[in-house]
MITORLUM-85259 format. One record per atom (N, C-alpha, C): atom name; residue number from 1; x, y, z; residue in one letter; chain. Coordinates in Angstrom, 3 decimals, padded with zeros to 6 digits. Layout:
BEGIN
+-------+-------+----------+----------+----------+------+------+
: nuvex : torke :       px :       py :       pz : fise : minu :
+-------+-------+----------+----------+----------+------+------+
:    CA :   NUM :        X :        Y :        Z :    A :    A :
...
+-------+-------+----------+----------+----------+------+------+
end
This chain:
BEGIN
+-------+-------+----------+----------+----------+------+------+
: nuvex : torke :       px :       py :       pz : fise : minu :
+-------+-------+----------+----------+----------+------+------+
:     N :     1 : -013.478 :  042.284 :  068.141 :    X :    A :
:    CA :     1 : -012.549 :  042.037 :  066.524 :    X :    A :
:     C :     1 : -012.843 :  041.105 :  066.509 :    X :    A :
:     N :     2 : -012.615 :  040.453 :  065.190 :    X :    A :
:    CA :     2 : -012.758 :  039.108 :  064.494 :    X :    A :
:     C :     2 : -011.710 :  039.442 :  063.946 :    X :    A :
:     N :     3 : -011.376 :  037.780 :  063.567 :    X :    A :
:    CA :     3 : -009.761 :  037.371 :  063.089 :    X :    A :
:     C :     3 : -009.992 :  036.137 :  062.309 :    X :    A :
:     N :     4 : -009.416 :  036.281 :  060.772 :    X :    A :
:    CA :     4 : -010.191 :  034.809 :  060.240 :    X :    A :
:     C :     4 : -009.004 :  034.095 :  059.784 :    X :    A :
:     N :     5 : -008.671 :  033.099 :  060.033 :    X :    A :
:    CA :     5 : -007.358 :  033.230 :  059.585 :    X :    A :
:     C :     5 : -007.613 :  032.008 :  058.036 :    X :    A :
:     N :     6 : -007.272 :  031.548 :  057.191 :    X :    A :
:    CA :     6 : -007.247 :  030.740 :  056.465 :    X :    A :
:     C :     6 : -005.934 :  029.828 :  055.419 :    X :    A :
:     N :     7 : -005.880 :  028.487 :  056.108 :    X :    A :
:    CA :     7 : -004.663 :  028.019 :  055.442 :    X :    A :
:     C :     7 : -005.387 :  026.813 :  054.528 :    X :    A :
:     N :     8 : -004.379 :  026.638 :  053.109 :    X :    A :
:    CA :     8 : -005.297 :  025.949 :  052.704 :    X :    A :
:     C :     8 : -003.498 :  025.625 :  051.007 :    X :    A :
:     N :     9 : -003.969 :  024.054 :  051.151 :    X :    A :
:    CA :     9 : -002.067 :  023.316 :  050.548 :    X :    A :
:     C :     9 : -002.397 :  022.551 :  050.381 :    X :    A :
:     N :    10 : -001.010 :  021.604 :  050.748 :    X :    A :
:    CA :    10 : -000.566 :  020.109 :  050.382 :    X :    A :
:     C :    10 : -000.575 :  020.160 :  051.769 :    X :    A :
:     N :    11 : -000.599 :  019.121 :  052.639 :    X :    A :
:    CA :    11 : -000.633 :  018.031 :  054.041 :    X :    A :
:     C :    11 :  000.682 :  017.774 :  054.694 :    X :    A :
:     N :    12 :  001.597 :  017.599 :  054.557 :    X :    A :
:    CA :    12 :  002.635 :  017.066 :  054.457 :    X :    A :
:     C :    12 :  002.873 :  016.107 :  056.304 :    X :    A :
:     N :    13 :  003.885 :  015.365 :  056.685 :    X :    A :
:    CA :    13 :  004.097 :  015.180 :  058.370 :    X :    A :
:     C :    13 :  005.190 :  015.820 :  058.341 :    X :    A :
:     N :    14 :  005.388 :  015.770 :  059.604 :    X :    A :
:    CA :    14 :  006.725 :  017.128 :  060.327 :    X :    A :
:     C :    14 :  007.010 :  016.950 :  061.175 :    X :    A :
:     N :    15 :  008.036 :  016.441 :  061.341 :    X :    A :
:    CA :    15 :  009.643 :  017.073 :  060.328 :    X :    A :
:     C :    15 :  010.095 :  015.941 :  059.835 :    X :    A :
:     N :    16 :  009.562 :  014.858 :  059.464 :    X :    A :
:    CA :    16 :  009.761 :  013.888 :  058.162 :    X :    A :
:     C :    16 :  010.066 :  014.903 :  057.534 :    X :    A :
:     N :    17 :  009.446 :  015.196 :  056.889 :    X :    A :
:    CA :    17 :  009.339 :  016.059 :  054.940 :    X :    A :
:     C :    17 :  011.028 :  016.738 :  055.138 :    X :    A :
:     N :    18 :  011.594 :  017.405 :  056.099 :    X :    A :
:    CA :    18 :  012.565 :  017.880 :  056.510 :    X :    A :
:     C :    18 :  013.850 :  016.920 :  055.174 :    X :    A :
:     N :    19 :  013.528 :  015.434 :  056.018 :    X :    A :
:    CA :    19 :  014.230 :  014.349 :  055.899 :    X :    A :
:     C :    19 :  014.523 :  013.470 :  055.038 :    X :    A :
:     N :    20 :  012.906 :  013.423 :  054.746 :    X :    A :
:    CA :    20 :  012.281 :  012.479 :  053.638 :    X :    A :
:     C :    20 :  011.663 :  013.323 :  051.748 :    X :    A :
:     N :    21 :  011.703 :  012.372 :  051.384 :    X :    A :
:    CA :    21 :  010.866 :  013.108 :  050.045 :    X :    A :
:     C :    21 :  009.749 :  012.920 :  050.387 :    X :    A :
:     N :    22 :  009.287 :  014.789 :  049.871 :    X :    A :
:    CA :    22 :  007.927 :  015.075 :  049.870 :    X :    A :
:     C :    22 :  006.787 :  013.943 :  049.733 :    X :    A :
:     N :    23 :  006.898 :  013.103 :  048.560 :    X :    A :
:    CA :    23 :  006.405 :  012.468 :  048.045 :    X :    A :
:     C :    23 :  005.642 :  011.030 :  048.643 :    X :    A :
:     N :    24 :  006.750 :  010.829 :  049.902 :    X :    A :
:    CA :    24 :  006.350 :  009.987 :  051.310 :    X :    A :
:     C :    24 :  006.293 :  010.062 :  052.248 :    X :    A :
:     N :    25 :  006.281 :  011.421 :  051.700 :    X :    A :
:    CA :    25 :  005.347 :  012.537 :  054.004 :    X :    A :
:     C :    25 :  004.301 :  012.541 :  053.306 :    X :    A :
:     N :    26 :  003.386 :  012.912 :  052.121 :    X :    A :
:    CA :    26 :  002.328 :  013.871 :  052.150 :    X :    A :
:     C :    26 :  001.224 :  012.962 :  052.144 :    X :    A :
:     N :    27 :  000.155 :  013.773 :  053.316 :    X :    A :
:    CA :    27 : -000.818 :  012.975 :  053.946 :    X :    A :
:     C :    27 : -002.112 :  013.201 :  053.152 :    X :    A :
:     N :    28 : -002.331 :  014.555 :  052.637 :    X :    A :
:    CA :    28 : -003.306 :  014.703 :  051.673 :    X :    A :
:     C :    28 : -002.751 :  015.684 :  051.022 :    X :    A :
:     N :    29 : -003.521 :  015.674 :  050.017 :    X :    A :
:    CA :    29 : -003.555 :  017.033 :  048.614 :    X :    A :
:     C :    29 : -003.922 :  017.880 :  048.789 :    X :    A :
:     N :    30 : -004.971 :  018.092 :  048.904 :    X :    A :
:    CA :    30 : -005.830 :  019.356 :  049.318 :    X :    A :
:     C :    30 : -006.365 :  019.308 :  051.081 :    X :    A :
:     N :    31 : -005.615 :  020.714 :  051.613 :    X :    A :
:    CA :    31 : -005.897 :  019.990 :  053.121 :    X :    A :
:     C :    31 : -006.450 :  021.601 :  053.155 :    X :    A :
:     N :    32 : -007.343 :  021.428 :  054.162 :    X :    A :
:    CA :    32 : -008.663 :  023.810 :  054.520 :    X :    A :
:     C :    32 : -008.485 :  023.442 :  055.604 :    X :    A :
:     N :    33 : -008.019 :  024.658 :  056.362 :    X :    A :
:    CA :    33 : -008.069 :  025.048 :  057.478 :    X :    A :
:     C :    33 : -008.721 :  026.341 :  058.185 :    X :    A :
:     N :    34 : -009.262 :  026.137 :  058.594 :    X :    A :
:    CA :    34 : -009.829 :  027.682 :  059.378 :    X :    A :
:     C :    34 : -010.315 :  028.257 :  060.212 :    X :    A :
:     N :    35 : -009.574 :  029.090 :  061.026 :    X :    A :
:    CA :    35 : -009.951 :  029.504 :  062.265 :    X :    A :
:     C :    35 : -010.250 :  030.866 :  062.432 :    X :    A :
:     N :    36 : -011.560 :  031.238 :  063.386 :    X :    A :
:    CA :    36 : -011.754 :  032.585 :  063.665 :    X :    A :
:     C :    36 : -011.825 :  032.638 :  065.424 :    X :    A :
:     N :    37 : -011.651 :  034.241 :  065.328 :    X :    A :
:    CA :    37 : -011.854 :  034.469 :  066.995 :    X :    A :
:     C :    37 : -012.640 :  036.008 :  066.843 :    X :    A :
:     N :    38 : -013.590 :  035.545 :  067.754 :    X :    A :
:    CA :    38 : -014.724 :  036.404 :  067.332 :    X :    A :
:     C :    38 : -014.131 :  037.535 :  069.377 :    X :    A :
:     N :    39 : -013.788 :  038.168 :  069.568 :    X :    A :
:    CA :    39 : -013.850 :  038.575 :  071.077 :    X :    A :
:     C :    39 : -014.254 :  040.541 :  071.345 :    X :    A :
:     N :    40 : -015.745 :  040.478 :  071.866 :    X :    A :
:    CA :    40 : -016.457 :  041.738 :  071.813 :    X :    A :
:     C :    40 : -014.838 :  042.569 :  073.719 :    X :    A :
:     N :    41 : -014.761 :  044.102 :  073.218 :    X :    A :
:    CA :    41 : -013.740 :  043.788 :  074.010 :    X :    A :
:     C :    41 : -012.654 :  042.881 :  075.048 :    X :    A :
:     N :    42 : -011.848 :  043.496 :  073.524 :    X :    A :
:    CA :    42 : -010.227 :  042.787 :  073.684 :    X :    A :
:     C :    42 : -009.229 :  042.969 :  074.557 :    X :    A :
:     N :    43 : -008.655 :  043.282 :  075.586 :    X :    A :
:    CA :    43 : -007.546 :  043.102 :  076.354 :    X :    A :
:     C :    43 : -006.208 :  043.577 :  075.458 :    X :    A :
:     N :    44 : -005.428 :  045.183 :  075.915 :    X :    A :
:    CA :    44 : -004.616 :  045.598 :  075.034 :    X :    A :
:     C :    44 : -003.463 :  043.834 :  076.136 :    X :    A :
:     N :    45 : -002.931 :  043.375 :  075.159 :    X :    A :
:    CA :    45 : -001.536 :  042.700 :  075.118 :    X :    A :
:     C :    45 : -002.134 :  041.161 :  075.984 :    X :    A :
:     N :    46 : -002.872 :  040.892 :  075.095 :    X :    A :
:    CA :    46 : -003.940 :  039.587 :  075.987 :    X :    A :
:     C :    46 : -003.442 :  038.491 :  075.295 :    X :    A :
:     N :    47 : -003.600 :  038.046 :  073.971 :    X :    A :
:    CA :    47 : -003.428 :  036.600 :  073.483 :    X :    A :
:     C :    47 : -004.733 :  035.601 :  073.122 :    X :    A :
:     N :    48 : -005.209 :  035.789 :  072.315 :    X :    A :
:    CA :    48 : -006.581 :  035.262 :  072.011 :    X :    A :
:     C :    48 : -006.754 :  033.870 :  071.055 :    X :    A :
:     N :    49 : -007.042 :  032.793 :  071.169 :    X :    A :
:    CA :    49 : -006.807 :  031.916 :  070.047 :    X :    A :
:     C :    49 : -007.991 :  031.555 :  070.037 :    X :    A :
:     N :    50 : -008.132 :  030.225 :  068.782 :    X :    A :
:    CA :    50 : -008.854 :  029.852 :  068.465 :    X :    A :
:     C :    50 : -008.905 :  028.088 :  068.072 :    X :    A :
:     N :    51 : -008.472 :  027.366 :  070.021 :    X :    A :
:    CA :    51 : -008.157 :  026.444 :  069.979 :    X :    A :
:     C :    51 : -009.082 :  024.897 :  069.710 :    X :    A :
:     N :    52 : -010.046 :  025.458 :  069.043 :    X :    A :
:    CA :    52 : -010.989 :  024.172 :  069.009 :    X :    A :
:     C :    52 : -010.229 :  023.837 :  066.926 :    X :    A :
:     N :    53 : -010.041 :  025.020 :  066.092 :    X :    A :
:    CA :    53 : -009.539 :  024.586 :  065.580 :    X :    A :
:     C :    53 : -007.476 :  025.106 :  064.965 :    X :    A :
:     N :    54 : -006.549 :  024.442 :  065.541 :    X :    A :
:    CA :    54 : -005.499 :  024.533 :  065.903 :    X :    A :
:     C :    54 : -004.957 :  023.527 :  064.223 :    X :    A :
:     N :    55 : -003.384 :  024.100 :  064.198 :    X :    A :
:    CA :    55 : -003.069 :  022.964 :  062.986 :    X :    A :
:     C :    55 : -002.130 :  021.922 :  063.893 :    X :    A :
:     N :    56 : -002.762 :  020.689 :  063.426 :    X :    A :
:    CA :    56 : -001.539 :  019.851 :  063.918 :    X :    A :
:     C :    56 :  000.279 :  019.961 :  064.574 :    X :    A :
:     N :    57 :  000.620 :  019.682 :  065.658 :    X :    A :
:    CA :    57 :  001.840 :  020.400 :  065.702 :    X :    A :
:     C :    57 :  002.769 :  019.681 :  064.915 :    X :    A :
:     N :    58 :  002.383 :  017.860 :  064.329 :    X :    A :
:    CA :    58 :  003.861 :  017.478 :  063.810 :    X :    A :
:     C :    58 :  002.779 :  017.333 :  062.135 :    X :    A :
:     N :    59 :  002.511 :  018.645 :  061.633 :    X :    A :
:    CA :    59 :  002.102 :  019.320 :  060.434 :    X :    A :
:     C :    59 :  002.417 :  020.071 :  058.981 :    X :    A :
:     N :    60 :  002.651 :  020.639 :  058.413 :    X :    A :
:    CA :    60 :  003.296 :  021.747 :  057.867 :    X :    A :
:     C :    60 :  002.147 :  021.126 :  056.268 :    X :    A :
:     N :    61 :  002.009 :  022.445 :  056.184 :    X :    A :
:    CA :    61 :  001.264 :  022.667 :  055.011 :    X :    A :
:     C :    61 :  002.221 :  023.679 :  053.645 :    X :    A :
:     N :    62 :  002.385 :  023.193 :  052.461 :    X :    A :
:    CA :    62 :  002.391 :  023.425 :  051.765 :    X :    A :
:     C :    62 :  002.033 :  024.745 :  050.480 :    X :    A :
:     N :    63 :  002.224 :  025.577 :  051.020 :    X :    A :
:    CA :    63 :  001.343 :  026.308 :  049.657 :    X :    A :
:     C :    63 :  001.659 :  026.545 :  047.913 :    X :    A :
:     N :    64 :  000.342 :  025.178 :  047.516 :    X :    A :
:    CA :    64 :  000.278 :  025.076 :  046.515 :    X :    A :
:     C :    64 : -000.197 :  025.893 :  044.680 :    X :    A :
:     N :    65 : -000.790 :  026.278 :  044.935 :    X :    A :
:    CA :    65 : -001.786 :  026.709 :  043.589 :    X :    A :
:     C :    65 : -002.106 :  028.116 :  044.371 :    X :    A :
:     N :    66 : -001.135 :  028.577 :  043.130 :    X :    A :
:    CA :    66 : -001.644 :  030.155 :  043.507 :    X :    A :
:     C :    66 : -002.647 :  030.679 :  042.952 :    X :    A :
:     N :    67 : -003.612 :  029.905 :  042.044 :    X :    A :
:    CA :    67 : -005.064 :  030.177 :  041.389 :    X :    A :
:     C :    67 : -006.524 :  029.788 :  042.543 :    X :    A :
:     N :    68 : -006.221 :  028.717 :  043.436 :    X :    A :
:    CA :    68 : -006.727 :  028.480 :  044.508 :    X :    A :
:     C :    68 : -006.810 :  028.934 :  045.637 :    X :    A :
:     N :    69 : -005.118 :  029.244 :  045.794 :    X :    A :
:    CA :    69 : -004.816 :  029.635 :  047.709 :    X :    A :
:     C :    69 : -004.593 :  031.231 :  047.220 :    X :    A :
:     N :    70 : -004.056 :  031.375 :  046.214 :    X :    A :
:    CA :    70 : -003.488 :  032.927 :  045.898 :    X :    A :
:     C :    70 : -002.721 :  033.681 :  046.479 :    X :    A :
:     N :    71 : -002.076 :  032.342 :  048.145 :    X :    A :
:    CA :    71 : -000.852 :  033.872 :  048.708 :    X :    A :
:     C :    71 : -001.268 :  034.713 :  049.482 :    X :    A :
:     N :    72 : -002.581 :  034.832 :  049.713 :    X :    A :
:    CA :    72 : -002.954 :  036.351 :  050.740 :    X :    A :
:     C :    72 : -002.943 :  036.291 :  052.049 :    X :    A :
:     N :    73 : -002.033 :  037.086 :  052.204 :    X :    A :
:    CA :    73 : -002.553 :  036.919 :  053.835 :    X :    A :
:     C :    73 : -003.478 :  038.390 :  054.242 :    X :    A :
:     N :    74 : -004.644 :  038.096 :  054.134 :    X :    A :
:    CA :    74 : -006.123 :  039.610 :  054.796 :    X :    A :
:     C :    74 : -006.441 :  039.844 :  055.956 :    X :    A :
:     N :    75 : -005.752 :  040.824 :  056.353 :    X :    A :
:    CA :    75 : -006.347 :  041.454 :  058.184 :    X :    A :
:     C :    75 : -007.237 :  042.319 :  057.494 :    X :    A :
:     N :    76 : -008.524 :  041.999 :  058.588 :    X :    A :
:    CA :    76 : -009.149 :  042.982 :  058.871 :    X :    A :
:     C :    76 : -009.588 :  043.230 :  060.117 :    X :    A :
:     N :    77 : -009.649 :  044.239 :  060.723 :    X :    A :
:    CA :    77 : -009.656 :  045.143 :  062.099 :    X :    A :
:     C :    77 : -010.770 :  045.849 :  062.664 :    X :    A :
:     N :    78 : -011.927 :  045.687 :  062.572 :    X :    A :
:    CA :    78 : -013.141 :  046.196 :  063.162 :    X :    A :
:     C :    78 : -013.812 :  046.809 :  064.022 :    X :    A :
:     N :    79 : -013.044 :  047.929 :  065.078 :    X :    A :
:    CA :    79 : -013.377 :  048.206 :  066.738 :    X :    A :
:     C :    79 : -014.142 :  049.193 :  066.494 :    X :    A :
:     N :    80 : -014.500 :  049.701 :  067.673 :    X :    A :
:    CA :    80 : -014.823 :  050.208 :  068.293 :    X :    A :
:     C :    80 : -013.968 :  051.618 :  069.357 :    X :    A :
:     N :    81 : -014.336 :  052.240 :  069.849 :    X :    A :
:    CA :    81 : -014.023 :  052.893 :  071.176 :    X :    A :
:     C :    81 : -015.211 :  054.700 :  070.523 :    X :    A :
:     N :    82 : -015.025 :  054.249 :  072.080 :    X :    A :
:    CA :    82 : -015.840 :  055.621 :  073.041 :    X :    A :
:     C :    82 : -017.048 :  056.085 :  071.901 :    X :    A :
:     N :    83 : -017.456 :  054.422 :  071.376 :    X :    A :
:    CA :    83 : -018.502 :  054.951 :  070.706 :    X :    A :
:     C :    83 : -018.547 :  055.274 :  068.930 :    X :    A :
:     N :    84 : -017.607 :  054.796 :  068.653 :    X :    A :
:    CA :    84 : -017.192 :  054.965 :  067.409 :    X :    A :
:     C :    84 : -016.895 :  053.604 :  066.389 :    X :    A :
:     N :    85 : -017.182 :  053.397 :  065.895 :    X :    A :
:    CA :    85 : -016.489 :  051.898 :  065.065 :    X :    A :
:     C :    85 : -015.602 :  052.183 :  063.515 :    X :    A :
:     N :    86 : -014.719 :  051.205 :  063.847 :    X :    A :
:    CA :    86 : -013.591 :  051.977 :  062.805 :    X :    A :
:     C :    86 : -013.452 :  050.697 :  062.321 :    X :    A :
:     N :    87 : -013.057 :  050.564 :  060.692 :    X :    A :
:    CA :    87 : -012.788 :  048.996 :  059.859 :    X :    A :
:     C :    87 : -011.359 :  048.995 :  059.511 :    X :    A :
:     N :    88 : -009.925 :  049.169 :  059.347 :    X :    A :
:    CA :    88 : -009.758 :  048.835 :  058.751 :    X :    A :
:     C :    88 : -008.661 :  047.436 :  057.907 :    X :    A :
:     N :    89 : -008.198 :  047.394 :  056.837 :    X :    A :
:    CA :    89 : -007.819 :  046.422 :  056.243 :    X :    A :
:     C :    89 : -006.659 :  046.443 :  055.487 :    X :    A :
:     N :    90 : -005.588 :  045.354 :  055.365 :    X :    A :
:    CA :    90 : -005.118 :  045.545 :  054.456 :    X :    A :
:     C :    90 : -004.577 :  043.984 :  053.692 :    X :    A :
:     N :    91 : -003.660 :  044.088 :  052.449 :    X :    A :
:    CA :    91 : -004.076 :  042.380 :  052.260 :    X :    A :
:     C :    91 : -002.738 :  042.353 :  051.949 :    X :    A :
:     N :    92 : -001.515 :  041.680 :  051.972 :    X :    A :
:    CA :    92 :  000.016 :  041.307 :  051.970 :    X :    A :
:     C :    92 : -000.029 :  039.855 :  050.784 :    X :    A :
:     N :    93 :  000.646 :  039.640 :  049.317 :    X :    A :
:    CA :    93 :  000.946 :  038.809 :  048.836 :    X :    A :
:     C :    93 :  001.996 :  037.738 :  048.973 :    X :    A :
:     N :    94 :  002.281 :  036.762 :  049.336 :    X :    A :
:    CA :    94 :  003.120 :  035.842 :  050.470 :    X :    A :
:     C :    94 :  003.576 :  035.411 :  048.542 :    X :    A :
:     N :    95 :  003.031 :  035.351 :  047.468 :    X :    A :
:    CA :    95 :  003.576 :  035.039 :  046.495 :    X :    A :
:     C :    95 :  002.462 :  034.968 :  045.001 :    X :    A :
:     N :    96 :  003.178 :  035.164 :  043.879 :    X :    A :
:    CA :    96 :  002.560 :  035.543 :  043.089 :    X :    A :
:     C :    96 :  003.232 :  034.706 :  041.474 :    X :    A :
:     N :    97 :  002.263 :  035.111 :  041.363 :    X :    A :
:    CA :    97 :  002.229 :  034.105 :  039.615 :    X :    A :
:     C :    97 :  003.274 :  034.596 :  039.139 :    X :    A :
+-------+-------+----------+----------+----------+------+------+
end
């Protein structure tokens, strides 16, 4: 099993950004974080994480630029069952221009 997750956008302090202006709580203009999980023979019902590349709990990302970030959730799963390998993928757009 291989899972990749990328987050990109403006980074803000949380929960400060709820009660204060975004301009006063901005931490970074362009924030990018990629997480990957690669697990051979994953077990059904088990949660796997990439503990080295997690978002800070006191930060939130605002998806800002359609052309840079695309607002895309792309899922690709490659797996083998009884010696047969199969790949399934699907894309979902969160927002569009």
